[in-house]
VEXDOPA-568313 format. One record per residue: residue in one letter; x negated, y, z negated of N, C-alpha, C, O in turn. Coordinates in steps of 0.001 Angstrom, whole numbers, m for minus. Layout:
# VEXDOPA-568313
+-----+---------+---------+---------+---------+----------+---------+---------+---------+---------+---------+---------+---------+
! res !  n.east ! n.north !    n.up ! ca.east ! ca.north !   ca.up !  c.east ! c.north !    c.up !  o.east ! o.north !    o.up !
+-----+---------+---------+---------+---------+----------+---------+---------+---------+---------+---------+---------+---------+
!   A !       X !       Y !       Z !       X !        Y !       Z !       X !       Y !       Z !       X !       Y !       Z !
...
+-----+---------+---------+---------+---------+----------+---------+---------+---------+---------+---------+---------+---------+
//
This chain:
# VEXDOPA-568313
+-----+---------+---------+---------+---------+----------+---------+---------+---------+---------+---------+---------+---------+
! res !  n.east ! n.north !    n.up ! ca.east ! ca.north !   ca.up !  c.east ! c.north !    c.up !  o.east ! o.north !    o.up !
+-----+---------+---------+---------+---------+----------+---------+---------+---------+---------+---------+---------+---------+
!   X !   52016 !   59371 !  m24228 !   50952 !    58497 !  m24623 !   50504 !   58832 !  m26034 !   50294 !   57924 !  m26837 !
!   X !   50352 !   60105 !  m26358 !   49916 !    60468 !  m27697 !   50959 !   60120 !  m28751 !   50608 !   59744 !  m29870 !
!   X !   52220 !   60239 !  m28407 !   53272 !    59885 !  m29364 !   53264 !   58393 !  m29655 !   53548 !   57991 !  m30784 !
!   X !   52951 !   57567 !  m28679 !   52947 !    56114 !  m28854 !   51649 !   55606 !  m29473 !   51663 !   54606 !  m30190 !
!   X !   50534 !   56272 !  m29212 !   49221 !    55770 !  m29626 !   49129 !   55511 !  m31121 !   48481 !   54550 !  m31536 !
!   X !   49753 !   56336 !  m31929 !   49703 !    56164 !  m33371 !   50465 !   54954 !  m33875 !   50304 !   54557 !  m35029 !
!   X !   51285 !   54370 !  m33034 !   52086 !    53196 !  m33413 !   51522 !   51893 !  m32862 !   52105 !   50828 !  m33066 !
!   X !   50396 !   51972 !  m32168 !   49794 !    50783 !  m31555 !   48443 !   50536 !  m32234 !   47471 !   51234 !  m31946 !
!   X !   48375 !   49558 !  m33123 !   47157 !    49339 !  m33906 !   45891 !   49124 !  m33069 !   44803 !   49488 !  m33514 !
!   X !   46003 !   48552 !  m31892 !   44811 !    48276 !  m31090 !   44239 !   49521 !  m30415 !   43125 !   49472 !  m29892 !
!   X !   44970 !   50631 !  m30412 !   44463 !    51871 !  m29825 !   43437 !   52469 !  m30785 !   43757 !   52792 !  m31929 !
!   X !   42205 !   52612 !  m30306 !   41136 !    53132 !  m31155 !   40857 !   54605 !  m30922 !   40276 !   55261 !  m31787 !
!   X !   41256 !   55145 !  m29771 !   41069 !    56557 !  m29447 !   42071 !   56912 !  m28357 !   42609 !   56035 !  m27681 !
!   X !   42312 !   58207 !  m28195 !   43262 !    58657 !  m27177 !   42692 !   59875 !  m26463 !   42076 !   60743 !  m27081 !
!   X !   42907 !   59923 !  m25152 !   42463 !    61068 !  m24356 !   43487 !   61347 !  m23266 !   44081 !   60426 !  m22706 !
!   X !   43684 !   62609 !  m22975 !   44548 !    63001 !  m21869 !   43820 !   64071 !  m21060 !   42972 !   64789 !  m21590 !
!   X !   44150 !   64169 !  m19795 !   43596 !    65200 !  m18931 !   44755 !   65846 !  m18198 !   45409 !   65206 !  m17375 !
!   X !   45006 !   67091 !  m18490 !   46054 !    67827 !  m17800 !   47461 !   67350 !  m18105 !   48383 !   67629 !  m17337 !
!   X !   47647 !   66642 !  m19201 !   48978 !    66149 !  m19561 !   49773 !   67265 !  m20232 !   49213 !   68040 !  m21007 !
!   X !   51069 !   67356 !  m19945 !   51873 !    68383 !  m20614 !   51969 !   68091 !  m22104 !   52126 !   66940 !  m22511 !
!   X !   51875 !   69132 !  m22906 !   51946 !    68981 !  m24365 !   53386 !   68873 !  m24844 !   53713 !   68022 !  m25671 !
!   X !   54231 !   69730 !  m24325 !   55604 !    69813 !  m24826 !   56534 !   68924 !  m24006 !   56534 !   69007 !  m22778 !
!   X !   57328 !   68074 !  m24664 !   58254 !    67200 !  m23930 !   59236 !   67962 !  m23040 !   59724 !   67416 !  m22051 !
!   X !   59528 !   69209 !  m23381 !   60418 !    70016 !  m22555 !   59891 !   70213 !  m21147 !   60665 !   70401 !  m20208 !
!   X !   58573 !   70170 !  m20997 !   57986 !    70291 !  m19659 !   58414 !   69117 !  m18775 !   58685 !   69288 !  m17587 !
!   X !   58469 !   67947 !  m19363 !   58893 !    66766 !  m18615 !   60367 !   66906 !  m18231 !   60739 !   66646 !  m17087 !
!   X !   61198 !   67315 !  m19182 !   62629 !    67492 !  m18906 !   62858 !   68537 !  m17822 !   63798 !   68422 !  m17036 !
!   X !   62020 !   69535 !  m17778 !   62144 !    70580 !  m16754 !   62041 !   69997 !  m15348 !   62640 !   70524 !  m14410 !
!   X !   61288 !   68917 !  m15202 !   61081 !    68312 !  m13883 !   62355 !   67710 !  m13296 !   62464 !   67558 !  m12079 !
!   X !   63314 !   67368 !  m14148 !   64568 !    66804 !  m13635 !   65789 !   67533 !  m14194 !   66861 !   66944 !  m14333 !
!   X !   65619 !   68820 !  m14513 !   66724 !    69578 !  m15091 !   67926 !   69700 !  m14146 !   69054 !   69873 !  m14607 !
!   X !   67701 !   69613 !  m12851 !   68804 !    69664 !  m11897 !   69703 !   68435 !  m11963 !   70809 !   68449 !  m11423 !
!   X !   69245 !   67384 !  m12611 !   70020 !    66143 !  m12735 !   70549 !   65914 !  m14146 !   71175 !   64886 !  m14405 !
!   X !   70314 !   66846 !  m15058 !   70709 !    66637 !  m16458 !   72217 !   66448 !  m16626 !   72643 !   65632 !  m17443 !
!   X !   73027 !   67183 !  m15871 !   74487 !    67016 !  m15976 !   74897 !   65609 !  m15552 !   75732 !   64984 !  m16206 !
!   X !   74319 !   65111 !  m14467 !   74638 !    63759 !  m14003 !   74152 !   62708 !  m15006 !   74847 !   61728 !  m15275 !
!   X !   72962 !   62922 !  m15550 !   72427 !    61984 !  m16547 !   73356 !   61915 !  m17749 !   73658 !   60829 !  m18245 !
!   X !   73805 !   63061 !  m18212 !   74713 !    63096 !  m19370 !   76048 !   62440 !  m19041 !   76568 !   61665 !  m19843 !
!   X !   76601 !   62737 !  m17883 !   77922 !    62225 !  m17515 !   77915 !   60731 !  m17192 !   78822 !   60003 !  m17594 !
!   X !   76896 !   60275 !  m16467 !   76875 !    58882 !  m15987 !   75986 !   57961 !  m16817 !   76068 !   56739 !  m16700 !
!   X !   75136 !   58554 !  m17658 !   74226 !    57740 !  m18458 !   72855 !   57594 !  m17849 !   71907 !   57210 !  m18534 !
!   X !   72733 !   57900 !  m16547 !   71432 !    57863 !  m15878 !   71561 !   58524 !  m14518 !   72664 !   58747 !  m14019 !
!   X !   70413 !   58833 !  m13926 !   70375 !    59376 !  m12576 !   69021 !   59042 !  m11973 !   68026 !   58899 !  m12683 !
!   X !   69001 !   58921 !  m10662 !   67749 !    58721 !   m9955 !   67190 !   60089 !   m9608 !   67888 !   60925 !   m9035 !
!   X !   65924 !   60316 !   m9958 !   65265 !    61589 !   m9675 !   63969 !   61305 !   m8920 !   63425 !   60202 !   m8991 !
!   X !   63486 !   62303 !   m8203 !   62226 !    62176 !   m7471 !   61195 !   63052 !   m8173 !   61366 !   64264 !   m8306 !
!   X !   60117 !   62404 !   m8618 !   59013 !    63099 !   m9272 !   57735 !   62742 !   m8523 !   57403 !   61566 !   m8369 !
!   X !   57031 !   63750 !   m8067 !   55790 !    63555 !   m7321 !   55991 !   62586 !   m6148 !   55123 !   61765 !   m5852 !
!   X !   57148 !   62698 !   m5488 !   57421 !    61881 !   m4316 !   57866 !   60454 !   m4601 !   58061 !   59670 !   m3672 !
!   X !   58029 !   60106 !   m5879 !   58460 !    58748 !   m6246 !   59804 !   58809 !   m6962 !   60088 !   59751 !   m7701 !
!   X !   60623 !   57788 !   m6730 !   61952 !    57736 !   m7346 !   61867 !   57043 !   m8705 !   61227 !   56003 !   m8858 !
!   X !   62535 !   57654 !   m9686 !   62614 !    57110 !  m11038 !   64050 !   57201 !  m11519 !   64779 !   58126 !  m11161 !
!   X !   64449 !   56239 !  m12329 !   65737 !    56329 !  m13001 !   65501 !   56906 !  m14379 !   64742 !   56353 !  m15174 !
!   X !   66157 !   58023 !  m14657 !   66049 !    58684 !  m15954 !   67363 !   58460 !  m16694 !   68436 !   58759 !  m16171 !
!   X !   67272 !   57936 !  m17902 !   68473 !    57627 !  m18678 !   68773 !   58696 !  m19723 !   67911 !   59491 !  m20098 !
!   X !   70000 !   58687 !  m20171 !   70428 !    59584 !  m21233 !   69571 !   59353 !  m22486 !   69176 !   60311 !  m23150 !
!   X !   69285 !   58093 !  m22806 !   68464 !    57779 !  m23982 !   67077 !   58396 !  m23867 !   66544 !   58905 !  m24854 !
!   X !   66485 !   58358 !  m22678 !   65168 !    58960 !  m22470 !   65217 !   60460 !  m22731 !   64344 !   61001 !  m23409 !
!   X !   66233 !   61133 !  m22199 !   66368 !    62583 !  m22386 !   66555 !   62894 !  m23870 !   65947 !   63833 !  m24382 !
!   X !   67382 !   62125 !  m24561 !   67596 !    62348 !  m25989 !   66315 !   62110 !  m26773 !   66025 !   62841 !  m27719 !
!   X !   65549 !   61098 !  m26393 !   64282 !    60821 !  m27064 !   63304 !   61976 !  m26869 !   62561 !   62315 !  m27791 !
!   X !   63294 !   62579 !  m25696 !   62411 !    63726 !  m25451 !   62682 !   64850 !  m26438 !   61750 !   65486 !  m26930 !
!   X !   63949 !   65098 !  m26727 !   64293 !    66206 !  m27612 !   63890 !   65935 !  m29060 !   63808 !   66865 !  m29862 !
!   X !   63642 !   64689 !  m29398 !   63284 !    64330 !  m30778 !   61777 !   64329 !  m31023 !   61340 !   64268 !  m32172 !
!   X !   60983 !   64396 !  m29967 !   59538 !    64309 !  m30119 !   58974 !   65533 !  m30829 !   59298 !   66671 !  m30492 !
!   X !   58133 !   65277 !  m31810 !   57447 !    66332 !  m32551 !   55946 !   66123 !  m32328 !   55267 !   65488 !  m33135 !
!   X !   55449 !   66665 !  m31229 !   54095 !    66366 !  m30777 !   53019 !   66849 !  m31743 !   52024 !   66150 !  m31938 !
!   X !   53183 !   68009 !  m32346 !   52168 !    68459 !  m33300 !   52010 !   67453 !  m34432 !   50889 !   67127 !  m34823 !
!   X !   53127 !   66958 !  m34961 !   53063 !    65962 !  m36017 !   52445 !   64666 !  m35515 !   51627 !   64065 !  m36212 !
!   X !   52820 !   64225 !  m34319 !   52296 !    62989 !  m33765 !   50775 !   63062 !  m33586 !   50063 !   62105 !  m33890 !
!   X !   50293 !   64179 !  m33101 !   48857 !    64342 !  m32891 !   48125 !   64472 !  m34237 !   47067 !   63876 !  m34440 !
!   X !   48693 !   65241 !  m35124 !   48079 !    65436 !  m36445 !   47972 !   64108 !  m37194 !   46965 !   63843 !  m37851 !
!   X !   49015 !   63271 !  m37095 !   49070 !    62001 !  m37815 !   48473 !   60823 !  m37036 !   48549 !   59682 !  m37491 !
!   X !   47888 !   61089 !  m35882 !   47393 !    60014 !  m35028 !   46371 !   59136 !  m35738 !   46405 !   57916 !  m35583 !
!   X !   45483 !   59712 !  m36496 !   44502 !    58939 !  m37240 !   43465 !   58257 !  m36370 !   42856 !   57268 !  m36778 !
!   X !   43264 !   58786 !  m35170 !   42284 !    58234 !  m34238 !   41603 !   59403 !  m33525 !   42170 !   60492 !  m33428 !
!   X !   40403 !   59178 !  m33033 !   39733 !    60255 !  m32285 !   40551 !   60645 !  m31048 !   41107 !   59794 !  m30355 !
!   X !   40605 !   61927 !  m30802 !   41295 !    62440 !  m29613 !   40308 !   63228 !  m28782 !   40670 !   63755 !  m27730 !
+-----+---------+---------+---------+---------+----------+---------+---------+---------+---------+---------+---------+---------+
//
């Protein structure tokens, strides 16, 4: 949410409660499926009891996130 907020002009402020800061934390939740995601392009994973399809593009995007820069450059109250 914080990474996207700076790119959405209508967002006037951003707040999170208990959200993971580092994208690696999210990847850790489905690390057992990373080989399948890489090989097949996607995999179905269960997070908090719900099924999600995680794609190779999503995993690659996670590795590119620079959260300190995104938060610093947000330009909105946090």
